[in-house]
C-alpha positions as CSV (number, residue, x, y, z in Angstrom):
1,M,0.0,0.0,0.0
2,K,1.3,3.4,-0.9
3,I,0.9,5.9,2.0
4,G,1.2,9.6,1.4
5,V,2.2,11.4,4.6
6,I,0.6,14.9,4.2
7,M,2.3,17.5,6.3
8,G,3.3,21.1,6.5
9,G,0.4,23.2,5.4
10,I,-0.3,26.9,5.6
11,S,-1.5,27.4,9.2
12,S,0.4,28.7,12.2
13,E,1.0,25.1,13.2
14,R,3.1,24.3,10.1
15,E,6.3,23.5,12.1
16,V,4.5,21.2,14.5
17,S,2.9,19.5,11.5
18,L,6.3,18.9,9.9
19,Q,7.5,17.3,13.1
20,T,4.4,15.1,13.3
21,G,4.9,14.0,9.7
22,Q,8.6,13.2,10.2
23,E,7.9,11.2,13.3
24,M,5.1,9.3,11.5
25,I,7.5,8.5,8.6
26,R,10.1,7.3,11.0
27,H,7.8,4.8,12.6
28,L,5.8,3.5,9.6
29,D,6.4,-0.2,8.9
30,R,8.3,-0.3,5.6
31,N,7.5,-3.9,5.2
32,R,3.8,-3.0,4.9
33,Y,3.8,0.4,3.3
34,E,5.5,2.4,0.6
35,V,5.9,5.8,2.2
36,V,5.7,9.0,0.2
37,P,6.3,12.3,2.0
38,I,4.1,15.1,0.7
39,V,4.9,18.6,2.0
40,I,2.1,21.2,1.5
41,D,3.4,24.7,0.9
42,R,0.2,26.1,-0.7
43,R,-3.3,25.0,-1.1
44,A,-2.9,23.7,-4.7
45,D,-0.1,21.3,-3.6
46,L,-2.6,18.9,-2.0
47,I,-4.3,18.1,-5.3
48,I,-1.2,18.3,-7.5
49,Q,1.1,16.2,-5.3
50,T,-1.4,13.5,-4.2
51,Q,-2.5,12.9,-7.8
52,Q,1.1,12.8,-9.1
53,A,2.1,10.4,-6.3
54,G,-0.8,8.0,-6.9
55,I,-1.2,7.2,-3.3
56,D,-3.7,4.7,-1.8
57,L,-4.2,6.5,1.4
58,A,-3.4,10.0,2.8
59,L,-2.0,9.8,6.3
60,L,-2.8,13.2,7.7
61,A,-0.1,14.9,9.7
62,L,-1.6,18.4,9.3
63,H,-2.7,20.7,12.1
64,G,-4.7,24.0,12.1
65,Q,-6.7,25.6,9.3
66,Y,-6.5,23.9,5.9
67,G,-5.6,20.6,7.6
68,E,-7.7,20.1,10.6
69,D,-10.8,22.1,9.7
70,G,-12.4,19.8,7.2
71,T,-11.2,21.5,4.0
72,V,-8.5,19.0,3.2
73,Q,-10.8,16.1,4.1
74,G,-13.4,17.5,1.7
75,A,-10.8,17.9,-1.1
76,L,-9.6,14.3,-0.6
77,E,-13.1,13.0,-0.7
78,T,-13.6,14.9,-4.0
79,L,-10.4,13.3,-5.4
80,G,-11.6,9.8,-4.1
81,I,-8.5,9.4,-1.9
82,P,-9.1,7.8,1.5
83,Y,-7.6,9.6,4.5
84,T,-7.0,9.0,8.1
85,G,-9.0,10.3,11.1
86,S,-12.3,12.1,11.3
87,G,-14.5,13.2,8.4
88,V,-15.4,16.7,7.1
89,L,-18.1,17.4,9.7
90,A,-16.2,16.4,12.8
91,S,-13.1,18.2,11.7
92,S,-15.0,21.4,11.1
93,L,-16.9,21.2,14.3
94,C,-14.0,20.5,16.5
95,M,-11.8,23.2,15.0
96,N,-14.5,25.8,15.9
97,K,-14.1,26.0,19.7
98,Q,-17.0,28.2,20.3
99,L,-19.4,26.1,18.3
100,S,-18.2,22.8,19.8
101,K,-18.5,24.2,23.3
102,R,-22.1,25.2,22.7
103,L,-22.9,21.7,21.4
104,L,-21.2,20.1,24.3
105,K,-23.2,22.1,26.8
106,T,-26.5,20.8,25.3
107,V,-25.6,17.2,26.5
108,G,-24.4,18.3,29.8
109,V,-20.7,18.2,29.3
110,H,-19.0,20.8,31.4
111,T,-16.9,23.4,29.6
112,P,-15.6,26.8,30.7
113,E,-18.0,29.7,30.3
114,G,-16.7,32.7,28.5
115,L,-17.0,35.4,25.8
116,C,-16.6,35.3,22.0
117,W,-15.5,38.5,20.3
118,Q,-15.2,39.3,16.6
119,G,-11.8,41.0,16.9
120,T,-11.2,44.4,18.6
121,D,-14.5,45.7,17.1
122,D,-16.3,43.8,20.0
123,Y,-13.7,44.9,22.6
124,E,-15.6,45.2,25.9
125,P,-13.1,45.2,28.9
126,Q,-16.0,45.7,31.3
127,A,-17.5,42.3,30.2
128,V,-14.2,40.6,31.0
129,K,-14.0,42.3,34.4
130,Q,-17.4,40.8,35.1
131,L,-16.0,37.4,34.0
132,G,-13.2,37.9,36.6
133,Y,-9.4,37.9,36.1
134,P,-7.3,36.1,35.3
135,V,-8.6,34.9,31.9
136,I,-7.3,33.0,29.0
137,V,-7.5,34.7,25.6
138,K,-7.3,32.5,22.5
139,P,-8.1,32.3,18.8
140,N,-11.4,30.5,18.2
141,M,-9.8,28.3,15.6
142,G,-6.3,27.2,16.2
143,G,-4.2,24.8,18.2
144,S,-0.8,24.1,19.8
145,S,-1.4,27.0,22.2
146,I,-0.3,29.4,19.5
147,G,-1.8,32.9,20.0
148,I,-3.0,32.1,23.5
149,Q,-2.2,34.2,26.5
150,L,-2.9,34.2,30.2
151,V,-4.2,37.7,31.1
152,H,-4.1,38.9,34.8
153,N,-5.6,42.4,34.4
154,E,-7.2,44.9,32.1
155,K,-3.9,46.4,31.2
156,E,-2.7,43.2,29.6
157,L,-6.1,42.5,27.8
158,L,-5.9,44.6,24.6
159,T,-2.4,43.3,23.7
160,A,-3.6,39.7,24.1
161,V,-6.8,40.3,22.1
162,R,-4.8,41.8,19.3
163,K,-2.3,38.9,19.3
164,A,-5.2,36.3,19.2
165,G,-6.9,38.3,16.5
166,S,-3.8,38.1,14.3
167,F,-4.5,34.3,14.1
168,D,-8.3,34.3,13.8
169,Q,-11.0,36.9,13.5
170,A,-13.0,35.3,16.4
171,I,-11.5,35.4,19.8
172,L,-12.5,33.4,22.9
173,I,-12.0,34.7,26.4
174,E,-12.5,32.2,29.2
175,P,-11.9,32.3,33.0
176,Y,-8.5,30.8,34.0
177,M,-9.5,27.7,35.9
178,K,-6.9,26.4,38.3
179,G,-6.8,22.7,38.4
180,T,-5.2,19.5,37.0
181,E,-4.8,19.5,33.3
182,L,-5.7,16.2,31.7
183,T,-5.8,14.7,28.2
184,C,-7.9,11.7,27.1
185,S,-6.7,10.0,23.9
186,I,-9.4,7.9,22.2
187,V,-8.7,5.4,19.5
188,D,-11.6,3.4,17.9
189,G,-13.9,4.6,20.7
190,E,-11.6,3.3,23.4
191,V,-10.2,5.7,26.0
192,L,-6.5,5.2,26.5
193,P,-4.7,5.8,29.8
194,I,-5.4,9.3,31.0
195,I,-2.4,11.7,31.1
196,G,-2.0,14.3,33.7
197,I,0.0,17.4,32.7
198,R,2.1,19.7,35.0
199,S,4.0,22.6,33.2
200,A,7.5,22.9,34.5
201,H,8.1,26.7,34.0
202,S,4.8,28.3,33.3
203,E,1.4,28.7,34.9
204,W,-0.4,26.8,32.2
205,F,0.3,24.3,29.3
206,D,1.7,26.8,26.7
207,Y,3.6,26.2,23.5
208,K,7.0,25.9,25.2
209,A,5.6,23.4,27.7
210,K,4.1,21.3,24.9
211,Y,7.0,21.1,22.6
212,E,10.3,21.9,24.4
213,P,12.1,18.9,26.1
214,G,11.4,19.1,29.8
215,G,8.7,21.7,29.4
216,A,6.1,19.7,31.2
217,E,5.7,16.6,33.3
218,E,3.3,14.3,31.5
219,K,2.4,10.9,32.9
220,V,-0.5,8.6,33.5
221,I,-2.5,9.9,36.4
222,Q,-4.2,7.8,39.1
223,L,-7.6,9.3,39.8
224,P,-10.3,8.2,42.3
225,P,-12.6,5.7,40.6
226,A,-15.6,8.0,40.6
227,T,-13.6,11.0,39.2
228,R,-11.9,8.7,36.6
229,Q,-15.3,7.6,35.4
230,R,-16.5,11.2,35.1
231,V,-13.5,12.1,33.0
232,R,-13.9,9.0,30.7
233,E,-17.6,9.7,30.2
234,A,-17.0,13.4,29.4
235,A,-14.3,12.4,26.9
236,L,-16.5,9.8,25.2
237,A,-19.5,12.1,25.2
238,S,-17.5,14.8,23.4
239,Y,-16.0,12.3,20.9
240,R,-19.4,10.9,20.0
241,L,-21.4,14.1,19.9
242,L,-18.9,15.9,17.6
243,Q,-18.9,12.9,15.3
244,C,-15.2,12.0,15.7
245,K,-13.9,8.9,14.0
246,V,-10.9,6.6,14.3
247,Y,-9.0,8.8,16.9
248,A,-8.9,12.1,18.7
249,R,-7.7,13.7,21.9
250,V,-10.0,15.5,24.4
251,D,-8.2,18.1,26.6
252,M,-9.7,18.9,29.9
253,I,-9.1,20.6,33.2
254,L,-10.2,18.9,36.4
255,C,-11.4,21.4,38.9
256,E,-12.9,20.2,42.2
257,D,-13.3,16.7,40.7
258,V,-15.3,18.1,37.8
259,P,-13.9,17.6,34.3
260,Y,-14.2,20.7,32.1
261,V,-13.6,20.0,28.4
262,L,-11.4,22.7,26.8
263,E,-11.3,21.3,23.3
264,V,-11.3,18.2,21.1
265,N,-8.4,17.6,18.7
266,T,-9.3,15.5,15.6
267,L,-5.6,15.5,14.4
268,P,-3.6,15.6,17.6
269,G,0.1,16.1,17.5
270,M,2.2,12.9,16.9
271,T,5.7,14.4,17.6
272,E,8.3,12.9,19.8
273,N,6.9,14.8,22.8
274,S,3.2,14.4,21.9
275,L,0.6,13.1,24.3
276,L,-1.3,10.6,22.1
277,P,1.7,8.4,21.5
278,K,2.6,8.6,25.2
279,S,-0.9,7.4,26.1
280,A,-0.8,4.7,23.6
281,A,2.6,3.5,24.9
282,A,1.1,3.4,28.4
283,S,-1.5,1.0,27.1
284,G,1.2,-1.2,25.6
285,M,1.0,0.0,22.0
286,T,4.1,1.1,20.1
287,F,4.1,4.1,17.8
288,T,4.2,1.7,14.8
289,Q,1.2,-0.3,16.1
290,L,-0.7,2.9,16.8
291,L,-0.1,4.0,13.1
292,D,-1.2,0.6,11.9
293,R,-4.4,0.8,13.9
294,I,-5.2,4.3,12.7
295,I,-4.6,3.3,9.1
296,A,-6.7,0.1,9.2
297,S,-9.5,1.9,11.1
298,S,-9.5,4.8,8.7
299,I,-9.7,2.5,5.6
300,L,-12.7,0.8,7.2
301,E,-14.3,4.1,8.1
302,R,-14.0,5.6,4.7
303,K,-15.3,2.4,3.1
304,Q,-18.4,2.6,5.3
305,E,-18.9,6.3,4.7
306,W,-18.4,6.2,1.0
307,G,-20.4,3.0,0.6
308,M,-23.4,4.7,2.3
309,V,-23.0,7.7,-0.1
310,Q,-23.0,5.3,-3.0
311,D,-26.1,3.5,-1.8
312,V,-28.0,6.8,-1.7
């Protein structure tokens, strides 16, 4: 089988995507797959390079917009090229944090309250004051903690809003919840060991903590049985409601034994320091086995989805 590892892209997460792609290439079983690296530098590259390569499956290592937001998935479906992970709908829903949070609330999943502004035109410091400092300011569509800032007072607010607005027009402002950061990786509807996160040098799990060696302590966390069950249920409810398929990672903060879902990642990072491979390893799965499972499940998922379309 010829596998095209699609990486790079045009989003702010390009460098992380390249790291993910290289790590995937390093661990793919060469006895089972012919591996073709495909680096995306502009939108047209996806169509041109995948057709030229003649791949059987696109292994998506993309992150952010035009990668994780459903656009690439839609383009690949138009080309008739199977791809890994969630489909168009789930990818789009999960990329839009404000929309996914609203949906999660309808089924009783806890998620931080907050504000959504359309750039500085909606700038209302008084509304944030009522929310209560400190707050987290973030782009509505984005990942890897890029463009996110912890704001302690009104003096810092406008700078943070402008920074977030440089990555996306819509800006989320949420109360900073002090608690235990958790991540739940899900593969084929199965919750893998829950990872607890403690940043080494910052107040929260920022970009440096995520990607610099020693930036954070990340290990399987032992929770009381009732709390663990609540965390698992929140993760699975989020995964299912947002129509995720094959694999995803649900990020949360545990505050007074209540899990609050922060976001759902349909193409979580797969770098050397990423959380999903660590969770898989804790369950006894090697990186190579994880990729094999993602590939096999994705092929089955696309067959089922496209078969239903053909029947219609």
